[in-house]
C-alpha angles and dihedrals in degrees: 000000000000116000092241090056091049091051091047093050092049093048093046091051092047092049092047090050090052090052094044096054097038109122090337120146098187125042134173098256095196092052092042091051091052093043095052092042091053091046091052091048092050091047089054091054097052112104117252092240089057093047090051089059100042104030095098089057091045089051091056098045098041091036090060090045089051091052090054093046092047090054094046103036103016126264093262095054112121093240093049090049092049090055092045090052089067092055109088102170140029118354116218117246094235141001085259095058104123102155102138120099112224120242090245095053119096 
């Protein structure tokens, strides 16, 4: 699979995870376990030069997902910690922290 397709699939899965756990009290733990495990595996397969370019965006998306998981499951839950392990920089203050302007916004 082409690297661009791999990156797209990772980003789509990360963004969908963020939306799924946002302000959600009940989640399908089996599906969530598989989802986060697959996301972690994909993250580990992305080349370092790609991660250097996209890590700040990953930090924002998965950081907000972590905030939601920490609220719902507890910040020390294994799934929350797995998501947090993919965040290398700044963690957002809340799951609602959307401060970054997109590259396509003027």
